[in-house]
KEVEXRO-882837 format. One record per residue (C-alpha): residue in one letter; x, y, z. Coordinates in nm, 3 decimals. Each point is the difference from the previous one (the first is absolute). Layout:
<recs>
['a'; [X; Y; Z]]
...
</recs>
This chain:
<recs>
['m'; [-2.790; 0.672; 3.136]]
['l'; [-0.195; 0.013; -0.327]]
['n'; [-0.329; -0.072; 0.176]]
['k'; [0.072; 0.279; 0.245]]
['i'; [0.061; 0.245; -0.284]]
['k'; [-0.317; -0.107; -0.182]]
['r'; [-0.206; 0.037; 0.317]]
['k'; [0.149; 0.342; 0.059]]
['i'; [-0.086; 0.110; -0.355]]
['n'; [-0.356; -0.129; 0.025]]
['d'; [-0.074; 0.139; 0.345]]
['l'; [0.174; 0.334; -0.023]]
['t'; [-0.133; 0.200; -0.292]]
['i'; [0.083; 0.371; -0.022]]
['t'; [-0.340; 0.090; 0.150]]
['k'; [0.043; -0.234; 0.296]]
['r'; [0.355; 0.114; 0.055]]
['l'; [-0.110; 0.364; 0.012]]
['k'; [-0.270; -0.082; 0.255]]
['d'; [0.236; -0.187; 0.229]]
['e'; [0.227; 0.244; 0.183]]
['e'; [0.302; -0.227; 0.019]]
['e'; [-0.028; -0.108; -0.361]]
['r'; [-0.058; 0.359; -0.107]]
['k'; [0.332; 0.100; 0.155]]
['v'; [0.178; -0.284; -0.179]]
['f'; [-0.169; 0.087; -0.329]]
['l'; [0.095; 0.367; 0.030]]
['k'; [0.360; -0.099; 0.078]]
['e'; [0.007; -0.217; -0.312]]
['v'; [-0.136; 0.285; -0.211]]
['g'; [0.255; 0.232; 0.157]]
['c'; [0.287; -0.236; -0.086]]
['i'; [-0.121; -0.027; -0.358]]
['d'; [-0.043; 0.378; -0.026]]
['l'; [0.350; 0.050; 0.138]]
['g'; [0.138; -0.235; -0.264]]
['i'; [-0.190; 0.183; -0.276]]
['i'; [0.130; 0.338; 0.119]]
['v'; [0.360; -0.127; 0.015]]
['g'; [-0.034; -0.153; -0.346]]
['i'; [-0.147; 0.315; -0.155]]
['v'; [0.268; 0.218; 0.160]]
['t'; [0.268; -0.237; -0.131]]
['y'; [-0.147; 0.008; -0.349]]
['v'; [-0.028; 0.381; 0.000]]
['i'; [0.361; 0.036; 0.117]]
['c'; [0.122; -0.239; -0.272]]
['l'; [-0.195; 0.192; -0.265]]
['y'; [0.113; 0.341; 0.127]]
['t'; [0.369; -0.099; 0.021]]
['h'; [-0.016; -0.189; -0.333]]
['f'; [0.133; -0.312; 0.169]]
['d'; [-0.005; -0.207; -0.317]]
['i'; [0.219; -0.178; -0.252]]
['y'; [-0.066; -0.016; -0.374]]
['g'; [-0.337; 0.163; 0.062]]
['w'; [-0.118; -0.251; 0.263]]
['n'; [-0.070; 0.159; 0.337]]
['f'; [0.102; -0.204; 0.303]]
['g'; [-0.311; 0.120; 0.178]]
['l'; [-0.192; -0.268; -0.188]]
['v'; [0.182; -0.259; 0.209]]
['l'; [0.097; 0.189; 0.315]]
['s'; [-0.341; 0.146; 0.084]]
['p'; [-0.184; -0.337; 0.033]]
['l'; [0.302; -0.139; 0.184]]
['f'; [0.017; 0.285; 0.254]]
['a'; [-0.379; 0.003; 0.037]]
['g'; [-0.012; -0.370; 0.085]]
['y'; [0.301; 0.033; 0.230]]
['a'; [-0.149; 0.294; 0.193]]
['e'; [-0.336; -0.177; 0.030]]
['s'; [0.166; -0.321; 0.122]]
['l'; [0.202; 0.185; 0.266]]
['a'; [-0.306; 0.187; 0.127]]
['a'; [-0.214; -0.315; 0.004]]
['k'; [0.268; -0.194; 0.186]]
['r'; [0.031; 0.272; 0.263]]
['y'; [-0.367; 0.083; 0.059]]
['l'; [-0.176; -0.322; -0.100]]
['e'; [0.275; -0.263; 0.036]]
['e'; [-0.116; -0.157; -0.326]]
['s'; [0.022; 0.065; -0.374]]
['t'; [-0.265; 0.191; -0.192]]
['g'; [0.103; -0.153; -0.333]]
['a'; [0.191; 0.295; -0.148]]
['i'; [-0.321; 0.139; -0.150]]
['s'; [0.158; 0.342; -0.043]]
['a'; [0.266; -0.151; -0.228]]
['f'; [-0.270; -0.126; -0.234]]
['i'; [-0.178; 0.337; 0.008]]
['l'; [0.326; 0.182; -0.077]]
['f'; [0.066; -0.242; -0.282]]
['l'; [-0.335; 0.092; -0.156]]
['i'; [0.068; 0.371; 0.050]]
['t'; [0.347; -0.013; -0.158]]
['v'; [-0.122; -0.213; -0.291]]
['v'; [-0.294; 0.229; -0.071]]
['y'; [0.212; 0.314; 0.023]]
['g'; [0.324; -0.128; -0.151]]
['f'; [-0.137; -0.217; -0.281]]
['i'; [-0.342; 0.147; -0.082]]
['i'; [-0.002; 0.370; 0.090]]
['s'; [0.365; 0.098; -0.059]]
['n'; [0.086; -0.258; -0.268]]
['p'; [-0.317; -0.140; -0.158]]
['t'; [0.199; -0.190; -0.267]]
['l'; [0.183; -0.221; 0.253]]
['g'; [-0.127; -0.339; 0.106]]
['f'; [0.102; -0.296; 0.214]]
['n'; [0.378; -0.029; 0.041]]
['v'; [0.278; -0.108; 0.232]]
['i'; [-0.062; 0.288; 0.243]]
['t'; [-0.366; -0.095; 0.034]]
['a'; [0.090; -0.364; 0.055]]
['g'; [0.260; 0.100; 0.258]]
['s'; [-0.257; 0.204; 0.190]]
['i'; [-0.235; -0.298; 0.010]]
['v'; [0.277; -0.220; 0.140]]
['i'; [0.079; 0.258; 0.269]]
['i'; [-0.366; 0.022; 0.102]]
['l'; [-0.029; -0.379; 0.025]]
['q'; [0.324; -0.015; 0.196]]
['a'; [-0.127; 0.260; 0.245]]
['a'; [-0.335; -0.176; 0.043]]
['f'; [0.132; -0.357; 0.013]]
['p'; [0.370; 0.029; 0.085]]
['i'; [0.070; -0.358; 0.107]]
['a'; [-0.191; -0.166; -0.286]]
['v'; [0.148; 0.227; -0.267]]
['n'; [0.354; -0.035; 0.137]]
['y'; [-0.024; -0.380; 0.003]]
['f'; [-0.142; 0.006; -0.353]]
['l'; [0.281; 0.224; -0.126]]
['i'; [0.266; -0.214; 0.171]]
['a'; [-0.147; -0.320; -0.147]]
['t'; [-0.024; 0.157; -0.346]]
['v'; [0.359; 0.128; 0.005]]
['l'; [0.135; -0.334; 0.126]]
['a'; [-0.199; -0.185; -0.266]]
['i'; [0.139; 0.221; -0.278]]
['i'; [0.358; -0.037; 0.126]]
['s'; [-0.042; -0.376; 0.035]]
['h'; [-0.144; -0.034; -0.350]]
['v'; [0.273; 0.211; -0.163]]
['t'; [0.295; -0.160; 0.183]]
['g'; [-0.141; -0.351; 0.026]]
['v'; [0.087; -0.018; 0.371]]
['f'; [-0.329; -0.160; 0.105]]
['k'; [0.029; -0.261; -0.275]]
['k'; [0.353; -0.087; 0.111]]
['i'; [-0.111; -0.028; 0.364]]
['t'; [-0.293; -0.230; -0.083]]
['r'; [0.221; -0.211; -0.227]]
['f'; [0.259; -0.033; 0.279]]
['i'; [-0.269; -0.099; 0.252]]
['w'; [-0.147; -0.255; -0.241]]
['n'; [0.339; -0.152; -0.084]]
['t'; [0.084; -0.022; 0.370]]
['y'; [-0.334; -0.168; 0.067]]
['e'; [0.059; -0.255; -0.275]]
['k'; [0.350; -0.078; 0.121]]
['i'; [-0.127; -0.065; 0.353]]
['f'; [-0.333; -0.173; -0.060]]
['k'; [0.028; -0.130; -0.357]]
['k'; [0.348; -0.140; -0.021]]
['e'; [0.101; -0.169; -0.323]]
['p'; [0.327; -0.175; 0.089]]
['k'; [0.275; 0.011; -0.258]]
['t'; [-0.220; 0.167; -0.264]]
['k'; [0.279; 0.228; -0.107]]
['e'; [0.254; -0.283; 0.002]]
['r'; [-0.220; -0.218; -0.222]]
['y'; [-0.057; 0.287; -0.240]]
['n'; [0.372; 0.081; -0.029]]
['e'; [0.083; -0.367; -0.048]]
['k'; [-0.255; -0.023; -0.283]]
['q'; [0.150; 0.301; -0.177]]
['t'; [0.355; -0.134; 0.038]]
['r'; [-0.102; -0.341; -0.134]]
['k'; [-0.165; 0.163; -0.302]]
['a'; [0.321; 0.187; -0.081]]
['h'; [0.223; -0.305; 0.043]]
['n'; [-0.222; -0.217; -0.219]]
['f'; [0.027; 0.249; -0.285]]
['y'; [0.375; 0.058; 0.016]]
['d'; [0.091; -0.363; 0.061]]
['g'; [-0.231; -0.145; -0.265]]
['e'; [-0.028; 0.255; -0.280]]
['l'; [0.273; 0.262; 0.002]]
['d'; [0.371; -0.050; 0.044]]
['m'; [0.148; 0.350; -0.012]]
['n'; [0.351; -0.142; -0.050]]
['n'; [-0.090; -0.202; -0.309]]
['l'; [-0.224; 0.216; -0.220]]
['g'; [0.185; -0.046; -0.328]]
['v'; [-0.058; 0.366; -0.091]]
['l'; [0.227; 0.295; 0.074]]
['l'; [-0.199; 0.277; 0.171]]
['l'; [0.118; 0.359; -0.053]]
['t'; [-0.185; 0.313; 0.115]]
['i'; [0.218; 0.236; -0.209]]
['e'; [-0.126; 0.132; -0.335]]
['d'; [0.325; -0.025; -0.198]]
['s'; [0.191; -0.324; -0.025]]
['p'; [0.349; -0.005; 0.156]]
['k'; [0.304; -0.022; -0.224]]
['e'; [0.086; -0.345; 0.130]]
['l'; [-0.329; -0.137; -0.133]]
['n'; [-0.007; -0.096; -0.368]]
['i'; [-0.366; 0.024; -0.097]]
['i'; [-0.100; -0.195; -0.308]]
['e'; [-0.369; 0.089; -0.022]]
['y'; [-0.261; 0.220; 0.164]]
['k'; [-0.328; -0.190; 0.025]]
['g'; [-0.222; 0.290; 0.108]]
['i'; [-0.203; 0.096; 0.307]]
['y'; [-0.131; -0.274; 0.226]]
['e'; [-0.257; 0.049; 0.274]]
['s'; [-0.153; -0.217; 0.269]]
['t'; [-0.255; 0.067; 0.274]]
['h'; [-0.113; -0.168; 0.316]]
['i'; [-0.306; 0.094; 0.208]]
['f'; [0.017; -0.049; 0.376]]
['s'; [-0.226; 0.076; 0.295]]
['y'; [0.043; 0.075; 0.367]]
['k'; [-0.248; 0.043; 0.282]]
['r'; [-0.128; 0.340; 0.102]]
['r'; [0.060; 0.105; 0.360]]
['e'; [-0.363; -0.041; 0.104]]
['e'; [0.002; -0.357; -0.131]]
['i'; [0.304; -0.102; 0.204]]
['k'; [-0.099; -0.204; 0.304]]
['s'; [0.071; 0.131; 0.346]]
['g'; [0.352; -0.069; 0.121]]
['i'; [0.178; 0.010; -0.337]]
['e'; [-0.032; 0.367; -0.096]]
['d'; [0.376; 0.043; 0.039]]
['s'; [0.056; -0.258; -0.275]]
['l'; [-0.188; 0.206; -0.260]]
['e'; [0.307; 0.191; -0.117]]
['k'; [0.209; -0.316; -0.013]]
['e'; [-0.272; -0.174; -0.202]]
['l'; [-0.011; 0.288; -0.249]]
['l'; [0.378; -0.006; -0.045]]
['l'; [0.003; -0.377; -0.039]]
['c'; [-0.288; -0.001; -0.252]]
['t'; [0.166; 0.276; -0.201]]
['k'; [0.335; -0.181; -0.004]]
['i'; [-0.154; -0.329; -0.112]]
['a'; [-0.209; 0.180; -0.265]]
['e'; [0.310; 0.171; -0.139]]
['d'; [0.187; -0.327; -0.022]]
['k'; [-0.297; -0.176; -0.161]]
['a'; [-0.019; 0.275; -0.261]]
['l'; [0.375; -0.042; -0.054]]
['l'; [-0.045; -0.374; -0.043]]
['k'; [-0.267; 0.059; -0.267]]
['l'; [0.228; 0.247; -0.178]]
['i'; [0.292; -0.242; 0.003]]
['k'; [-0.218; -0.276; -0.147]]
['q'; [-0.097; 0.235; -0.286]]
['l'; [0.362; 0.096; -0.062]]
['r'; [0.128; -0.357; 0.000]]
['a'; [-0.283; -0.110; -0.228]]
['d'; [0.120; 0.257; -0.258]]
['g'; [0.363; -0.099; 0.040]]
['c'; [0.107; 0.302; 0.210]]
['n'; [0.271; -0.042; 0.257]]
['g'; [-0.005; 0.355; 0.139]]
['v'; [-0.219; 0.301; 0.064]]
['l'; [0.086; 0.372; 0.003]]
['n'; [-0.174; 0.290; 0.174]]
['l'; [-0.189; -0.231; 0.234]]
['n'; [-0.247; 0.203; 0.207]]
['t'; [-0.287; -0.074; 0.234]]
['a'; [-0.321; 0.192; 0.074]]
['i'; [-0.275; -0.071; 0.253]]
['e'; [-0.355; 0.112; -0.087]]
['t'; [-0.304; 0.008; 0.228]]
['l'; [-0.312; -0.160; -0.147]]
['g'; [-0.256; 0.048; 0.279]]
['s'; [-0.159; -0.238; 0.248]]
['n'; [-0.206; -0.318; -0.015]]
['k'; [-0.161; -0.204; 0.279]]
['g'; [0.192; 0.161; 0.281]]
['e'; [0.337; -0.003; -0.175]]
['n'; [0.203; 0.264; -0.180]]
['l'; [0.107; -0.090; -0.354]]
['s'; [0.323; 0.115; -0.164]]
['q'; [0.213; -0.114; -0.288]]
['v'; [0.370; -0.010; -0.073]]
['v'; [0.103; 0.099; -0.352]]
['m'; [0.350; -0.095; -0.113]]
['r'; [0.150; 0.117; -0.331]]
['g'; [0.333; -0.037; -0.174]]
['t'; [0.175; -0.027; -0.337]]
['g'; [0.082; -0.357; -0.095]]
['i'; [0.348; -0.059; -0.147]]
['v'; [0.218; -0.279; -0.128]]
['f'; [0.371; 0.027; 0.078]]
['e'; [0.304; -0.223; -0.034]]
['e'; [0.007; -0.215; 0.308]]
['e'; [0.372; -0.063; -0.040]]
['e'; [0.061; 0.355; 0.125]]
['d'; [0.090; 0.037; 0.366]]
['v'; [-0.294; 0.184; 0.150]]
['s'; [0.061; -0.087; 0.362]]
['s'; [0.114; 0.355; 0.073]]
['l'; [-0.313; 0.170; -0.142]]
</recs>
């Protein structure tokens, strides 16, 4: 097809086409189609100017005249030539409207949205299929980027592929078992929540039933913990990410509590008032998120003979 077009361009110059009777007729028909498009475009532009068909000072003739010119030329070419002439009249009308609308009538105006829109219309008239496909692809790409649909689709396809062709049996089970074992080792070996030796109270004021002998002051303990970021989690255990975060946070809180209790008992405290916990984000390091648990409270010494079981 391309070779045929090149051969036609090389062999049929305007002079040769005018000498050949058949080609002369075709050439005159092409010129007639272009002239018809130019006439329609000029008439459209004049009507728009005469009727003040504009909004906020922008006349719609700037867009409609190239559009109607290209449309009229395309219809005439399809009927009399059975092929496209390239919407040449649309380009000519674009030049006419730009020269008149932006240089003669308004010499201070320059390139703007209307001018860009006219260029798009001309290209669409000359290359309808290519421009339409380009616009569709551009719109779909923008929607996909904003909504993340394409990323979700590719991630689903990749995960499905890995599950079928790259099976890792019992990966999730082994991971969950490791996390459970880590929790049990800590609670069974280091922290017995039922035998702390320190009364924990989250209230600020001591209850009437509690006979406080001495306030020791503010005590504070911290514990830094880490957990894997989502992109570092191996395939097949993504669902365990939230459970891991909850487990790590719980263990970190209890480790901070254990440190606080050791401080209190070392100073002779057997209770703590206004016990509160805060979790602070520190950043990331080597593929893991870092956070710390901060636990504070007021250390007290009270008479242990008092019945505090109801507090």
